[in-house]
N, C-alpha and C positions, 0 to 999 in steps of 0.2 A: 509790563511787569506783573508779577503775581498779585492777585487780589489780597488786600490787607483785611484781616478780620479783627473783631473786637474781643474775642475770647482770649483767655490768658495765654494759651499755647496753641501754635499752629499745628496742623496735621503733618505727618511725614511727607505726604504728597505735596502739600503747599510749600514745604521747605525745599523739596527737590525742584519744584517749578520755579521758585524764586532764584535758586542757584543757577538753573539753566538759563533763565531770562536775564540775569544780571550781567552787564558788559564788563564791569570792573571786578575788583577783588571781593570775595565774600568770606567772612569768618563769623565767629559767634557774635561779635560786636554788631556786624551789619544785620544779621538775622534778628537780634534783639531789637534793634532800631526799627527794622521794617515791620515787625509784627507787634511792636509796642509792648514788649515784655520788659517789665521793670521790677525792681525790688526783689522780694523773695521768690518771685516767679522765675528768676534767672536760674535758680538751682534746678527745678524740674526741667527747664529747657536744656540745660547742660547735660542732664541725665538722658533726655530724649536724643540729643545729638550723639552721645556716647553709644546708645542703643543702635542708632542708625549706622554708626561705624562698625559696630560688632556684627550687624546684619549684612555688612558689605554694601550698603546703599550709598555710602559716602566715605571720604577719607581726606587726608591732607594732600595738597598739591601746590602749584605755583601759578600765579596770575601772569599772563603774557604781557600785561601792560604795567606791571609793578615789579621793578627789578628786585627789590628786597621784600616784597609783599608776600602775604600768605593767602591761600584760597582754599575754601572747602570744596571738594570735588565729589561728584557722584561716582566714586570709585572705591575700591578696597584700599587698605593701607598702602599696598603697592599695586599699581595698575596692572592689567593683564599683560601689557607690553611696556618695557622700560629699558633704558640704557644702563647696562651693568659694566662696571670696571673690574677686571680680573686682578685679584690681590695675591694669588698664588695658592699652593696646596696647604691644607691643614696638616695636623700631626698624623692623621690617618691616610694621607695621600690624596684626599679628595680636593678637586680644584674649587676654590672659593671665589666669590665676587661680592661686590657691594653696589647698591644703587648710587648713581651719580647725583641724584636729587632726592633729598629726604628732609622734611621740615617738621616732623614730629619731635617732641621733646624726648620720647622714648628712643632707645637704640633701635636701628633698623633690624629686620629679621636677617638671620643667616641665609646666605644665598649659595646653594650648592649647584655647580654647573653640571648639567647632563653631558655625557660623552658626545663628542662631535660625530657627525655622520661619517660613514666610511668615505675616504677620499679627501676629507677636509683636514688641513693641518691642525695640530694641537694649538690651543690658545696660550699666549705668553703673558706673563705678569705685566700689567700696565695697559694692556689692550682693552678697548671698549667694544661692546657688542650690543646690538639691539636684540633683546631676548624676550621670549614668551615665558611668563611666570606662572607657576602652579604651586599653591600653598601646600606645604607638608603638614605643619601645625602652626600654632600661634607665634612660634619663635623662629621658624625656618620656612624656606620655600625652594623649589627647584627651578632653574632657569635653563631654557633650551634656546640655543643661538638661532636667530633668524638671519642675521648678517653681521659681519665685522665692520665696525666704523673706522675708516681710515683717517689718518691725519690728526689724531687726537693725542697730543703730547702728554706725558705723565711724568711728574717730577718725583725724585727720590732723594731723601736726605739720609746720609749714612756714613759709616766708618770706612775709610779707604785702606786697602792693603795692597802692596805691590808684590807681584809674583814675577818669575823670570820672563814670561812671555806676555803677560797681560796683568791687569789689575782686577780687584774685586771691590764692590760696594756692599757692605752689610747694612741693610736698612735699620733706622732707629725706630721704625714703626713696629710696636709690639704686636700688631694684629697679624703680621706674617714675618717669618724668619728667613725668607729667601735671600739669595745673594744675586748681584748683577755683575756680569762680566764687563770689563772696560778695556778696549783695545788701547795699545800704547799711544797711538795718535790722538785718542780721545781723553787722555788722562789729565791734560793740562798740567803735567809734571807734578801731580799730587804725590805726597809721600805717605808711607805707612803710618797709620795712627791719626791721620788728619780727618777732620770732619768736612765732608764735601756735599755740595748740592749738584745733583745730576739730572739728566733728562733721559727717560727710558726710550730706547730706539725700537722701531718696529722689528718684530722678530717672528719667524715662522718655523724655526728649527726646534728640536726637542731638547736642546741643551739649556744652559742658563740664559735668561733674558739679558740683553745688552743695554748699556747706558753710556752716556758721555758726560764727563765732569764739566759743569758750567760755572762753578764757583768754589773756591777753596776758603774754608771758614776758620782754619787754625786747628791745632792739635786738640784731641778730645780730652787730654789730661790737663790742658791749660785752664787757669781760672776763668770762669765765665762760659765754658763750653756748654754746660748744661742749660744755661739760660738761652744760649744761641740755638740749641736744639729745639727748645720749646717755642722760641720766637718764630723760627722758620716752619716748624711743624704745624703751628696754628695760624700761620699767615698774619702775624702781628706786624703792622707797618712800622718801620723804624726810621726812615729817612724823611726829613721835611723838605719841601720844595724850596729852592733858593729864595723865591719871593716871600715866603712865610718867614724864613730865617732873617732876611733883611728887614722885614717889617717889625719883627720882635726886637732886633738890635737897635732899630731907629726910635723905638718908643721912649718917651720922656716921662719922668715922674709927674704925678698929678699934683695940682696945687689946690688950695682951699676953695677959692672961687665961691660958688653958691652952696657949697657943701656945709653940713653941720660940723662944727669943730668938736670932735670927741677926744682930742689929745689930752684933756685933763683927766679922763677916766683911766684908771690903772688896769686896762684890759691885758690879759695874759693868754698866751697860747699854751695848750696842753696836748702833747703828742707823744708818740713813741720815741725812745732815745735815739733811734737811727733815722728819724724823719728828716726830710730835706725841704719839703714844701709845706707851708703853714697857711691854710686858708680860713681858719676860724679862730677867733679870740673871744673870751668871756669875762664878764664882771657882774657882780651882784651886790645889792645892799638891801637892808630892811626897808619895806615900803613906809614912807612917812605919812601916808594917808590914814587919819584916825579911824576911818570906816573900814580899814583893812588890817586890823590888828593881827600880828603874826605873819603878815604877807610879805612878799618880796618883789623887788624891782630887778629884773634880770635883763642884761644886754648881751646879745650874741652878734658879734661883728664879723662879716664875711668879706673876703677880698672882692673888690669891684672889678672882676675880670671883664665885664661888658664894656668898661671904659677903654680897654686896650684891644679887645677882640670885637670888631664891628661886624654887623650882619652882612654876610656875602663877601667879605674880604678873604685874602689868602689864608690868614690864620683861622678864620671861621670855617672855611671849607676843610682845612686839615683837622680841626677839632671835631667837626661833625663826622668826618670819615673815620677817625679813630674811635670816637664815642666815649672813650675813657682812658685813663692811664692804666698800665699793667705793671704790677709789682713782683719782682723776683728777689731772691735772697741777696744777690750781688748787684742789682741794678734796677732802675725804673725806666720803662718805656713811656715817656710822658705824653699827655694829650696836647700840650703846648710846648714850644721850644723853651730851653732852660733859661734863656734871658728873661722870660716871663714867669715860668713855673717856679723857678728857684730865685728869681730876682724881683722884678717890679711888682708882681702880683702876690708874692709871698709876704706874709705879715711878720717880717723880721723884727727882732727887738730893737727898740730905740730908733726906729726909722719911720718917718711919715709914710702912711699908705692909704690909698683910697679904699673905701669900704661901703657896703650896703648893710646897715645895722637894724636889728629888730629889738625895739624896746618892748619888754613884756612884763605885765604885772600879774603876779600869782597870789591867790589867797593862801591861808595857812595850811589848807589841804592839797595845795599844788594845782588847783584848777586855774586855767588861764582866764582871767577876768577881762583884759583888754590888751591891745598891742598896737604898736606904731612903727612903721618902717621909715628910715631916713637914709639919705646918701651923705656919707660923712668922710672926714679925714681923721685917722686914728694914729696912735703911736704905741706899739706894744711895750708894756712895762717889763716883761720877762718872757723868756721861752722856757717852759717847764716840761719835764717828762712826767709820765704817769707815776713812776716810782718816787720821784721828788715830791710830787703833790701828796702822795699817800704818806710818805715819811713825815712831811711837814704837819699834816693833819694829826699824826700820832706823836708829835712832839720831838721829831728828829729833823729839825730844820738845818739847812746849810746856809752858806753865805748869800745865796740867791733868794731862798724862800723865807728865811727868818724875818726880814723886814716886811714881808707880805702876809704873815700868818694872820694877824688880827684884822687888818684892813681889807684883805683880798681873799685869802684861802678859807677862813672860817665862814664868811658870808656865802661863798660859793657852795660849801657843804650844807649850809642852812637851806638854801634854795633847793639843793638836790634832795634833802630829806623831805621837803614838802612835795616835790614832784614824785618821789617814790611812793608817797601815800596815794596820790592820784593814779599811779600806775597799778598799784595793788588793787584799788577799788575798781578800776576799769576792767581788770581781768585779762592781762596780757598773756599770750602764749609764750612762756618763758622756757626756752630750750637752751640752757646754759651749758653748751658742750665744750669739752676741753680743746684748746687751741695749741698747736705745736709750732715751733719756730726753728728754722735752720740757722745755725750760727757759723760764721766764717772767721778764719784767722786773718791777720794783717795782709797776707799774700793773696787772699781771696779763695783759699782752699777750705774745704769742709772741716769744721772743728767739732761739731756735735749737733744733737737734736735735743731741744728742751721744751718742756710744757710751760706755756705762758700762764702765770697766775692771774686770775681775774681779780682786779682790785676795785674798790669803790670809786677810785679816780676814773677808771674806764667807764663805769656805769654813769658817773656824773656827766661826763662829756656826752655820752649817748643820750641821756635824758634831756640835756640842754639842746642838742641838735634836733631831737624829735620834736620838742616844743616849738623851736623856731620853724621847722618844716610845716608843722600844723598851722602856725600863724600865717605863713606864706600861702598855704593852700586855702585857708579861710578868706584871706584878703582877695585873692584872685577869683574865688567862687562868688563872693559877695558882689564883686564888681563885674561879674560875668565876662571875664577875660580868659584868653587861652592859658591853659596850665598843663604842664607835663606831669600828670599825676603818677604817683607810685602806687600801683594797685596790687592787692593780694586777695584773690577771691577765696571764698570758703572752699574746703576740700570737696572733691567729687563725691556725691552720695554713694556711688558704688564702692569707692575706697573706704568710706566711713562704715558702710555695712560690713565689709570684710574685716575692718579693724574691730568693730563691735563683736563679731563672732570670735575673732582671735582673742580679744580681752576676756570674753566670757569663758573660754577654755582655761584661762589662768585665774579665774575667780574675780574678775573686775567687771563692773557694770558701767556701760556708757548709755545714757538715756536715749529713748526713742520718741518719735512723734512730734518733736519740736526742732526748730532750727538751732543747731549747736553753736555755742559761743566758745571763744578761746579758753574761757575759764573752765569749761567742761573737760577739755584736754589737760589743763594744768592740774586739776584735781586728781586725775588719774596718775599724772606724773608724780605728784606729791605723795600719793598713797604707795606708789611703787619705788620711790626714791631709795629707800634703805633695804630693799629686798633683793633677792637674786635676780628677779625679773626686771629690775630697774633699767639696766642698759638696753635690754631687749625692747622693752616698751617704749623707751625714748627713741630708739631707732625706728620702730614701726610708726609711731606718731609723726615723726619727722617726715617719713616717706609718704604719709597720707596727705600732707599739706600740698597745696598748689604752689607754683613758682611765682614769685613776685616779678612783675614786669612794669614797663612804662606804658602810659595810655593817655590820650587826650580826653578820654571820658572817665569821669569819676565813678569808680565801683567800690571805693572804700578799701581799707587795709585790715583784713581779718586778723592777722597775727598780732598787730598792735592794738586791735579793738578800737579803730578810729574810723569815723565817717568819711574823712577826707585826709589825704596825705600827699606830700610831694617831696622832692629833694631840692633843697635850697642852699645847703651849707658847704658844698665842695665844688665850686665852679672851676677850680684849677684842674681837677682830675675827672670831672663828669660833665658831659655836654648837656645833660638834662638840667642840671643846676644853672648853667649859663642861660638856657632858655627861660627858666623861671625868673631869673634876675631881670632879663629883658622885659618880660611881661609885667613885673612889678614896677619897673621904671616907667613903662607906658601907663599902667593903671593909676599910679600915684603921681604922675607928672613930675618925676624926679630928674628931668633933664633929657639929654640926648641918649642915643645908643639903645633904644628900645627895640621892640619886635613887631611893629605895626604891619610890616610887609608879610608876615607869616599868615597862611591860611589854615583852616582846619584840616584840609586834605594833606597839606605839607606836614603838619604836626603828626598826623596819623602815620605817614611814611617814616618820619624821624623816630617816632616811638618804637616802631617795629625794628628799625635799624639799630638803635642804641640798646634795645633789649638783646638783640643778637650779639652786638659787640661785648656786652656785659658777660654773656654766657661764654663767649670766646676767651675773654680775659680770665674768667674763673677756671675754665678748662686748662689754659696755659699755666696759670699759677699752681693749680693742683698737680699738673704734670711735672712741673719743676720740683715741687716738694717730693713727689714720688721718686723721681730720678735721683735727687740728692740722697734720699733715704736708701735707695738701692746701692749707691756708691758706698755709703756708710756701712751697709751690711755685707757688701761683696767679699770682705775678708773674714766673714763669720759663717761661711757655708758649712753645714754640719752641726751648728749650734742649736740648742733647744731654747724655745721662747714660749711664754704664756701669751694668750690672745683670746679673742672672741670672734665668733662667726658673725660677719656683717652682711653677708649676701649668700643666697641659696639659689642655684640654677641647676638645670638638668645636666650640665656638663661638669659641675663641681661646686666647691664652696670657696667663698672669699673670706679671709681671716684678717682682722686688724690686730697687729702686735701691740701689747700693752705698753711696752717701753718706748717705742718710737712712733707709734701710730701708722706704721707702714702697712699697706694692704698687699696680701699675696694670695695666689690661687692654689687651692688644693684640688687637683684634677680628680674627677670621679673614679678614674681607673686606679688611683692610688688608695682608694678606700677598701679595696678587697676584690675578690673574684666574683661576688654576687652582683646581680642587677639591682640598682637603686632607682626607686620611683620618686618623682618630683611632685610634691604637692605645693602648687604656687600660692594658693590662698592661705595656707597655714605655714608657709615658709620653712619646709623641711624636706630632707631626703630620707627615704626609708628603705632599708634592705629587704628584699622579698623573702629571703631565707631566714636570716637571723632576726629580722625586725628591728635592727639597730637604726636609731633615728639621730640625725644631725639637724638641729633647729637653729634658726636665726637667734643670736644672742648667747648661745651656749659657750661656756668657757672651755678652752682646749689647750693642750700642750702640743706644740708643733716643732718640727725640725726643718730648718732651712736647707733645701736641696739644690736650689739654683738661684743666683742673683746676677742678672745680666745688666751691667751699667749702660750698655749701648741701647737696648730697648726699654730699659727701666722696668723690667718685669721680675717678679719674685715667684718662685714655686716652693710650696710647702708640703709637708707630709704630716698628717695627724698621728701623734704618738699616744695621746691620752684624750679622752673626751667622747661625746656621744652617749646616748642612752639606749638601753635595751628595751624590748617590748614592742608590741604592735601598736599601730596608730589607734587613737580613740575612736569610739563607735561613730561619733558625729562626722569624723573626717574620712572614715574608711570607704563610705559610699562614693564620695568624690574621688578618692584615690583610685578605686576600681574603675570608675568611668574614664578618668583621665588616662590610666594605664592602658586600657583597652584601645583607646584612640592612638596613643603614642606608640603602642606596640604594633598596631597595624601599619602606621606610617613607617616606623623603623623597619618592619618586615618588608614593606614595599621597596624601601631603599636598598635593603640587602639583596632582594631579588634582582633589582636593576644592576647592582654591582656584579652579581654572579653572571648575569647575562653578558655583561661586557667581557 
């Protein structure tokens, strides 16, 4: 193994040697451990690794020994040779591909396929090739086929249409708009308008690629079709093995036994009006301790899922595989079978339920003085919605809430007020972005899109859950037990530098020379909140932040300004929380069903897996919202909408519509006949002739030109917006240098096309 040194940072060569000599997976975490880089030194190490990636010394890849692991490799972002899957021609007729393996959080570069050598058949959609890659620029590369890889099936999900002699499948994948021909014998008797799952067949001819229907999923206009599209598009597992279903159905209610009896406490659940699983209940009272005047005793009781889902059994294997529940407007794909998720594990009102409860004592300023975990038996006094809770607080009680106002609701808001003080003093990064919700009618069809109002009742539950999560993390840390931490690292220094330069151009100052805290970003957001720059700055600050992930190693939570944090409060829908429950049961000797069999290596693997499943779920849920929105707008093609630019790329602009929150693409070709230069660091496009600038956050008026419910894509045209004038002096130099490089690359590609 590479020699370990005592200096804060290893050299680039030492890092490369360590990667080369390591038999297992190597990531930033392993490098930090090996070279004993701790605390604030992690930030310059992260910057060093970023520099090495930019220099082409290393990049992301996959460990051969870890199925779901990640490995830092001594290669560029894409290796010189890789397997590329053909996805079809783009709008200009160029054949496109995508890497079959890509583990970076950023989107992969565009892959343009070079023309095949004379005598070789043209490549068809769905084929896979081993190709030699040559980078064009940071966002694209050229792939030249070495050989075609046979026997690699490729699935397609799409809309079926029946023709006189054959059928067609139009893919729902918005990345390409190609169609697939289906012979009559391969159609599985699918009907026009049905959503089908097909398998792309090997093809060597110049016509449409061919496919055979493997599964019929129902009509695309039927309620639930959009969710099905997203489920299959993102490979969300939906079927439970018979063994797991049988185990869930055979489960019996828990009895008091050695548990602490909490049934005398009027614990209540507070969730959305359409929630079906209830995994947390809360109660509060003023602290009776005379040494803690103005303090509070808060109880957060969480469903004891570990009692029903035992380590290594069929239910546990399913829960780990799924990682989390996935929520769509019309359905939930649960982590656990409904017999548990909506039944025995759910804290239904007036029914005895086993729980793991955190007793927490707060001072008048909301600081957590002490805490105690118990395994108990509770009985929920009521199931409340957020709006019910808020109405009761404001004097509009109903039959359910009125009896609870003085004894339950007012004390809960009292504890929340105290916790809000601690949150403000701590300096949390508060990005209170609008949330939109799809509403359906009784038949399951789209009824509308509404913006969810943020209520104090939402924030109350959030603060209670955060406090309980902190208590769980502190307990496991103090007892030196395995914990599935929820970590959020500080933003990448290079991103912060870019943000600082960008803010300076708008008249805002972000301090230098010290480690930034969430409060530094919050101050900028507060300053810009009521200005025209507010939405733009909020968007850029959000994009600067790192992605929160799961880890067996505690690295703190930057956004919440916490030294340690975990997820404890949702074991019905998150596997991470179930692992924390088991560790607490072991650490506190609260009975059986703990996690003593887990190793640190196993925890590392699970952490990476559930971080991946979380991203998968988020992508599927976002995809569903986008597709429902497109359906809503599909009858409004030609209409005008107000919106803001939320993304700037070299191929166009992404605009978010104010009314619905829908995102649509404005192709660069629709902006005019002149050439537009892309300045990535300053987030704008600038016309070479007119100097017209389109910048991230700019308000625009757009016309809806295309809304495709099948692919879920929107195309827009800008009618009003943009600013005249040349770029600022500070940015022009960067613009010229970037333009020269891109111009050369583009020129090279044009020459290649003319040669063809």
